[in-house]
Structures are given as structure tokens and as C-alpha cells.
C-alpha positions in Angstrom: 17.6 9.4 -16.2 13.9 9.9 -15.5 12.0 7.6 -13.2 11.0 4.2 -14.7 7.2 3.9 -15.0 5.3 0.7 -14.3 1.9 -0.7 -15.1 0.6 -3.2 -12.6 -1.9 -5.7 -14.0 -3.6 -8.4 -11.9 -2.3 -6.4 -8.9 -3.9 -8.4 -6.1 -3.0 -6.9 -2.7 0.1 -5.2 -4.1 3.0 -7.4 -2.9 4.8 -7.2 -6.2 3.8 -3.5 -6.6 5.2 -2.6 -3.1 8.5 -4.4 -3.8 8.9 -2.7 -7.2 8.1 0.7 -5.6 10.8 0.1 -3.0 13.2 -0.7 -5.9 12.4 2.7 -7.4 9.7 2.2 -10.0 6.8 4.6 -10.3 3.4 3.0 -10.6 1.3 4.7 -13.3 -1.8 2.4 -13.0 -3.1 -0.7 -11.2 -5.7 -3.1 -12.8 -7.5 -5.4 -10.4 -10.9 -7.0 -10.5 -11.3 -8.1 -6.9 -13.0 -5.4 -4.7 -11.3 -6.4 -1.5 -7.9 -6.2 -3.2 -8.8 -2.9 -4.7 -9.7 -1.6 -1.2 -6.2 -2.7 0.0 -4.5 -1.1 -2.9 -6.4 2.1 -2.2 -5.1 2.2 1.3 -1.5 1.7 0.3 -1.1 3.4 -3.1 -2.6 6.3 -5.0 -6.3 5.5 -5.2 -6.7 7.6 -8.3 -4.4 5.2 -10.2 -6.5 2.1 -9.4 -8.8 0.6 -12.1 -11.4 -1.6 -10.4 -12.6 -4.0 -13.1 -11.8 -6.6 -15.7 -8.6 -6.0 -17.6 -10.7 -6.6 -20.8 -12.3 -3.2 -20.1 -9.1 -1.3 -19.3 -8.2 1.3 -21.9 -4.4 0.8 -22.6 -4.6 3.9 -24.9 -4.7 6.1 -21.8 -1.1 5.2 -21.0 2.2 6.4 -22.5 5.8 5.5 -22.1 5.5 2.5 -19.8 8.9 1.0 -19.0 7.7 -2.1 -17.1 4.6 -4.2 -17.0 4.3 -6.4 -13.9 1.7 -8.6 -12.3 0.4 -12.0 -11.5 -1.9 -13.4 -14.2 -4.5 -15.5 -12.4 -2.9 -18.8 -11.5 -5.9 -21.1 -10.9 -5.6 -22.8 -14.3 -2.1 -24.0 -13.3 -2.4 -24.4 -9.5 -1.9 -27.8 -7.9 -5.1 -27.2 -6.1 -7.0 -26.0 -9.1 -8.9 -27.7 -11.9 -5.8 -28.0 -14.2 -7.5 -26.7 -17.3 -4.8 -24.3 -18.4 -5.7 -22.7 -21.7 -9.2 -24.1 -21.5 -9.9 -22.2 -18.3 -11.6 -18.8 -18.7 -9.5 -17.5 -15.9 -6.3 -17.8 -18.0 -5.3 -14.1 -18.3 -2.0 -14.5 -20.1 -3.5 -13.5 -23.4 -4.4 -10.1 -21.9 -0.9 -9.6 -20.5 0.5 -10.3 -23.9 -1.9 -7.7 -25.5 -0.7 -5.1 -23.0 3.0 -5.9 -24.0 2.1 -5.7 -27.7 0.3 -2.4 -27.2 2.7 -0.6 -24.8 6.0 -2.1 -25.8 7.7 -1.7 -22.4 11.4 -2.1 -21.9 10.7 -5.1 -19.7 8.0 -7.2 -18.0 7.9 -9.4 -15.0 5.2 -12.0 -14.1 4.8 -14.4 -11.2 2.9 -17.6 -11.3 2.6 -20.9 -9.4 5.0 -23.9 -9.7 2.2 -25.9 -11.4 2.8 -23.9 -14.6 5.8 -26.2 -15.1 3.8 -29.4 -14.8 4.7 -31.8 -17.6 1.1 -32.0 -18.8 1.2 -28.2 -19.4 4.6 -28.3 -21.3 3.2 -27.4 -24.7 1.0 -24.6 -23.3 3.9 -23.2 -21.2 6.0 -23.2 -24.4 3.2 -21.4 -26.1 3.1 -18.7 -23.4 6.8 -18.2 -23.6 6.8 -17.9 -27.4 3.8 -15.5 -27.3 5.6 -13.3 -24.8 8.7 -13.4 -27.0 6.7 -12.4 -30.1 3.8 -10.4 -28.7 2.6 -9.1 -32.1 2.7 -12.5 -33.8 -1.1 -13.0 -33.4 -3.0 -16.0 -34.5 -5.3 -16.0 -37.6 -9.0 -16.0 -37.0 -10.4 -19.4 -35.8 -6.9 -20.8 -35.3 -6.4 -23.3 -32.5 -3.7 -22.4 -30.0 -1.8 -25.5 -31.0 -1.7 -24.4 -34.6 -0.5 -21.0 -33.4 2.2 -22.7 -31.4 3.5 -24.5 -34.4 3.6 -21.2 -36.3 5.4 -19.5 -33.4 8.0 -22.3 -33.3 8.7 -21.7 -36.9 9.5 -18.0 -36.4 13.1 -18.9 -35.4 13.5 -20.4 -38.9 12.1 -17.3 -40.6 13.3 -13.7 -40.9 10.9 -12.5 -38.3 10.8 -8.7 -38.2 8.2 -8.0 -35.5 8.5 -7.1 -31.9 10.8 -9.4 -30.0 11.5 -10.0 -26.3 14.2 -12.1 -24.7 12.3 -14.1 -22.1 13.6 -16.1 -19.2 11.9 -18.0 -16.4 13.1 -19.4 -13.1 11.5 -21.5 -10.4 12.4 -19.5 -7.3 12.1 -20.5 -3.6 11.5 -17.2 -1.8 13.4 -18.6 1.3 16.6 -18.4 -0.8 16.2 -14.6 -0.9 15.6 -13.9 2.7 11.8 -14.4 2.9 10.9 -16.5 6.0 8.8 -18.8 3.9 9.3 -21.9 1.7 7.4 -20.5 -1.3 8.2 -21.8 -4.8 7.0 -19.7 -7.7 7.8 -19.3 -11.3 9.1 -15.8 -12.2 9.1 -14.8 -15.9 11.1 -11.8 -17.0 11.2 -10.5 -20.6 13.4 -7.7 -21.9 13.0 -5.9 -25.2 15.4 -7.4 -27.7 16.3 -4.2 -29.5 17.6 -2.6 -26.3 20.2 -5.3 -25.7 19.4 -5.6 -22.0 21.7 -8.1 -20.2 19.2 -9.6 -17.8 20.0 -12.3 -15.2 18.1 -13.3 -12.1 19.5 -12.1 -8.8 21.7 -14.6 -7.0 20.3 -16.4 -3.9 21.4 -14.8 -0.7 20.2 -17.4 1.9 20.4 -21.1 2.3 18.9 -24.0 4.3 22.4 -25.4 4.7 23.4 -22.3 6.6 20.3 -22.5 8.9 21.1 -26.1 9.7 24.7 -25.2 10.3 23.8 -22.5 12.7 21.4 -24.8 14.5 23.3 -28.1 14.7 27.0 -27.2 14.2 27.7 -23.9 15.9 24.5 -23.4 17.9 24.5 -19.7 16.9 20.8 -19.8 16.1 19.9 -20.9 19.6 22.3 -18.5 21.2 20.8 -15.6 19.2 17.4 -16.4 20.5 18.6 -17.3 24.0 17.0 -20.8 23.8 18.4 -23.2 26.4 19.5 -26.6 25.3 16.8 -28.2 27.3 14.2 -26.2 25.3 15.7 -26.9 21.9 13.8 -29.4 19.6 15.4 -32.8 18.8 16.1 -33.5 15.1 14.4 -36.4 13.4 16.4 -39.1 11.5 16.0 -37.3 8.2 17.5 -34.0 9.6 20.2 -35.9 11.4 21.3 -37.5 8.2 21.3 -34.1 6.5 23.5 -32.7 9.3 26.0 -35.5 8.8 26.2 -34.8 5.1 26.5 -31.1 5.9 29.6 -31.7 8.0 31.1 -33.8 5.3 30.3 -31.2 2.6 31.7 -28.2 4.3 34.3 -29.8 6.7 36.2 -26.9 8.4 34.6 -24.2 6.3 31.0 -23.0 6.6 28.1 -22.3 4.2 28.8 -19.0 2.5 25.2 -17.6 2.4 23.0 -16.3 5.1 20.7 -18.7 7.0 17.1 -19.1 5.9 14.9 -16.9 8.1 12.6 -18.7 10.5 9.2 -17.9 11.9 10.9 -17.1 15.2 13.4 -14.8 13.5 10.5 -12.9 12.0 7.9 -12.7 14.8 10.0 -12.8 18.0 9.7 -9.0 18.7 5.8 -9.1 18.5 3.7 -9.2 21.6 1.4 -12.2 22.4 -1.7 -11.7 20.3 -3.8 -12.5 23.4 -2.5 -9.4 25.2 -3.9 -5.8 24.9 -1.5 -4.2 22.5 -3.8 -1.9 20.4 -2.8 -3.6 17.1 -6.1 -4.4 15.2 -4.3 -6.7 12.8 -2.6 -8.8 15.6 -5.6 -10.4 17.3 -5.7 -14.0 18.5 -8.1 -16.2 16.5 -9.4 -19.3 18.1 -10.1 -22.7 16.5 -6.8 -23.8 15.1 -6.5 -27.6 15.0 -3.7 -29.9 13.9 -4.5 -33.1 11.9 -2.8 -35.2 9.2 -1.3 -33.0 6.6 -2.2 -29.8 8.5 0.4 -29.5 11.2 1.3 -25.8 10.8 4.6 -24.1 10.4 7.3 -24.9 12.9 8.4 -21.9 14.8 12.1 -22.7 14.3 12.0 -23.2 10.5 10.9 -21.2 7.5 7.1 -21.0 7.2 5.2 -23.3 4.9 3.7 -21.5 1.9 0.9 -19.2 3.0 -1.9 -20.0 0.6 -5.3 -18.7 -0.5 -7.8 -21.4 -1.4 -11.1 -21.5 -3.2 -12.8 -23.0 -0.2 -11.4 -20.9 2.6 -7.9 -20.6 4.0 -6.0 -23.9 4.3 -5.4 -24.0 8.1 -2.3 -26.1 8.1 -0.3 -23.6 6.1 -1.6 -20.6 8.1 -0.8 -21.9 11.6 2.3 -21.6 13.8 3.4 -24.8 15.6 5.3 -24.6 18.8 7.7 -27.2 20.3 5.0 -28.7 22.4 3.0 -29.3 19.2 0.4 -26.8 20.2 -0.8 -24.6 17.3 -2.6 -21.3 16.7 -3.5 -19.3 13.6 -1.1 -16.6 12.4 -2.5 -13.2 12.9 -2.8 -10.9 9.9 0.2 -8.9 11.1 2.3 -12.1 11.4 1.2 -13.3 8.0 2.2 -9.9 6.6 5.6 -10.4 8.1 5.9 -13.9 6.7 5.2 -12.3 3.3 7.6 -9.5 4.1 5.0 -6.7 3.9 5.9 -3.6 6.0 4.0 -3.6 9.3 2.2 -0.4 8.2 0.8 -2.0 5.0 -2.9 -2.2 5.5 -4.8 -5.3 4.4 -8.5 -4.7 4.1 -11.1 -7.3 5.1 -11.8 -9.8 7.9 -9.2 -12.4 8.8 -10.2 -14.9 6.1 -10.3 -12.4 3.3 -7.1 -10.7 4.5 -5.3 -14.1 4.6 -6.5 -14.8 1.1 -5.0 -11.6 -0.2 -1.8 -12.2 1.7 -1.6 -15.8 0.4 -2.0 -14.6 -3.2 0.7 -11.9 -3.0 4.3 -11.9 -4.1 6.6 -11.6 -1.1 7.6 -7.9 -1.0 11.3 -8.6 -0.3 11.6 -11.0 -3.3 9.8 -8.4 -5.5 12.2 -5.7 -4.4 15.2 -7.8 -5.2 13.9 -8.6 -8.7 13.0 -4.9 -9.1 16.4 -3.7 -8.1 18.0 -6.1 -10.6 15.6 -4.9 -13.3 16.2 -1.2 -12.5 20.0 -1.8 -12.6 19.7 -3.7 -15.9 17.6 -1.0 -17.6 19.5 2.0 -16.3 22.9 0.4 -17.1 21.9 -0.3 -20.7 20.3 3.2 -21.0 23.5 4.9 -19.9 25.6 2.9 -22.3 23.3 3.3 -25.3 21.9 6.7 -24.6 18.3 5.5 -24.3 15.9 8.1 -23.1 12.3 7.3 -22.2 10.4 4.6 -24.0 11.3 4.0 -27.6 8.1 3.4 -29.6 
């Protein structure tokens, strides 16, 4: 079977794109409006394929036989830190993602968004998004309010709808459960074209918090692996001690089946001290980190807090590492890349604050790769069974 082709929209720095590339997809085009993100994309992918501009101005007619559309429609309308306007927010780009699906009719699509998308106050609009993705050519009549359109879409299941149809699923995923050294909850939406009969299911989790606690508190394997003497190991607070007691009761003589969550130490232990002369321009110490209420950093022996990108600069609490003596320092760009599972040689353009914004907005590469592998397997398995060749128009 020929290589599966992907259109990346709202590409950002390319975390999702890199993961899909590692899974075997060929990128045909990238659409991104931020100049710094475009500079990053140009460093790591084919610069000739990058469209720097608003998706409203991107000509979808230039593309042919797209198997997958992927991206992260801007999440500010749904972010816990945003203005919570959803469909009333001009930054809501889901309508343009749906237009691309309707025009190109890919075999599948995958979109990532923030947990806030599932907020109860957005329930109707989330249902609207899911139904629009499911029926991309069921467009609204002129001057129709989205709520009227929603009611019309809800009625399609009662009608003999003959238009384009996608089977759409979503899942709230914690990236730490897939080997990413970061507690990062995001909504992943995957749609597959109904006429192809693709049997999609989300990949199973591979890592667990239970196993990390087991390796720390029951067997001590975690500390042995990192050669941390008992006198240097942190003490567990009452909450963790109660969890450990329940863990012993839950597993008894067995042990958790999955791999342990990856910690900051697991991820960064082979890197030199950023204060030393090591000739890595993306691994430079940055002064000024401070700990205060609600901003205590990411504990070195736990999965990192979610690396974030804020409207008013980078939130320091999430982008700091905290050591056992409660001292803190900022993650370097290289360290943040590793927390987001970018390859070390992936270039992020811009000064520290801009680089951290791009990294914080990205999909963890490892998670994207695992979803990509599952999509690749799903599409190719169906293609071999049904004799599908290329993109059926």
C-alpha cells in the first residue's frame, strides 16, 4: 500500500506532526498562523510544505488524496485559563477543521484539545462539534443559529441521512499513562470514514501511577535504579502513605501489570548541569525561578506537571523543577522538550519564553506516535481486507 498522506492544520511547533511522522505518515502540508511556530516547523520539516497564514486563506483545492487530517484547533475558547466563550470566541477554529474534512474527505482525522472542552457548561457545544464532525456536509442554512443547527443535526439519526458520515470517538487521555513523563490531560478526538468500516479503538495505556508508587514504596526498585541512598529519599506525606496502604491491599502478592509512570529524574538524569559549559545552546540555566503558593514546580521524582503556555507569559510553577531540598529552577528548553518527548535534535526557534510557549502548546510526540501507529494499523488493516487503494472520493 502507498504511504498514507497527512494534512496538518493548526500545526503549532509540530509535536503531533512529529509523532505522526514517526508512525509512518507523510506530511503533504502544514497550516500555521504563528510566525515563531512556522520558523520551528521550517527547521524540522520540509519548509516548502508550510503555509504561514490563516487557515481561512489556505486553498484546499491544491491538495489531493489526503488520508488523514490532524491538528490542534486553537483551544483558548475552552481553556480553564481562557475566557470560556466557546462558540462565541473568534478563535474557535473547529468550523474550519470541519470544512477541510468536508472538502478532502480523508479516511480519518485526529484532533487534540484541552480538558476544558468537556466542561459541563460547554456540553451542548461539544455535542455540536461531535455531530458536525460526524456529518461534515450537513451545513447550516443561512442565518441559522448554532443551536438551531444542533437540533437539526440531532434529528439526522432519525432520518435517512445519505451524506458524508464519520464515526467519531473522543477520550480524555493522561499522557503519563502512555509513557510521557508529564501529567497532561487532553481530549483526543478521532473520526474514521463510515463507508470504510474502519475498526478504531484508542491504544491501551502502557504506564501507571500505581506501578511507580509500587517501585518506590514496595520494592524500592526506583531508588536502586537511580542509586539514591535511603537517607536521600523523600518522605511520603499522609496522602501518599494512605495510597501505598491501599496499593498493598489491592495487589497483595502480585504487582501492577503496567510500566511505571516516567519521572522528571528518569527523563533528565543523563543531562549535564545547565550551569556547566556543555555547548548545548538549548540547555542554558535561566535565573529567577521562585516558589510560592500554587507555584511549587515539578517534583524531580514524580511525573512533571503539565507544561503550559499562557497568554501572559509562561506560568513559572509548571515550568520549574523542584528538588528534595525544595529549591527550584526553570526547566531549560532541552529539558522541556524531553518532558514533551521531542527528540533532542528537534529545534525550537525563539528565546526561552517563546520556546516554552511553543513546547507547552504541543502534543507530546510519544503520545502522538502511539495514536498514529494505531491509526496506521487501523487504516492499513481495513485497506488490505477491503482492497482499498488510495483515497476514495
